[in-house]
C-alpha positions, 0 to 999 in steps of 0.5 A: 894167279900170284905170279911175279912179273919178269922183264921185259913186262916188268918194265911196263909195271915200273912206268906205270904211275898213279894219280891223286884219285888212285887210278892207274895210268901210263904216260904215253911218252913213257910207254911208246918207247918201250914198243919201239917208237923212237918218235913222237909222229910214229907214236901218235899215229898208233895212239890214233888208230888205238883211239879210233878202236876205242871209239868203235868199240862204244867206248868214250875216248876221253875216259881212256886217252886223256890228252895232257901236256908237259914241259921239257927241257930243249937246252939252254935252262929253256923248256917248252910245252909238248903233247902226251897221253895219260893212258889207262890200262885198256888205252894201252892194250888198244895201242899194243894192239894197234901197234906194228906187229914187225915190232918185237916189242909190240909183240911183247906188250900185247902178251903182257896186256893179254896176260893181265886181262886174263888174270883179271878175268880169272880173279873176277870168277872167284867166289867171294871168299876166293878173292878175299883170301887172294887179297889177304895174301897180296896185303901180307906179301906187300906188308912184308916188302914195306917192313923189309923196307922199313927195316932197312931204313932203320925202323926198330919199333914196328907197331908204332910204325904200323899204327902211324901208317894206318893213322895216316890213311 
């Protein structure tokens, strides 16, 4: 259950973002190039098919495919608005499932999201005490990474550093 994701699957995790409410999402304009879509027109077609699949499964499409805009530079220090989507994990899964199956990138994405879904299913089936142990192990691993980074940044008083982190929460 505690296996490290390796490239190219790691790319999906690298572009994942977290909003102000702690909800993870992917920006469609970041995700679609990883799926082998060079133009936004092709990407929008895939997103539309995925959104229809979402509706057909009885889900509220707005909960999974949030239409957002962003500004992009177009030259000579000017910007213009472009459409984008905030996609949750389910939406990304649907995009991968509705993508062009001839693209190797789509096959990789389908594998990635299938594995992540299966890992979540397995976790949900664990007894509560095993879930606690798994989460404690994850927290421990993340703390090790944090302290390694802190040490590299010159932190020497780890107790104070740790206390400041808890106070910040």
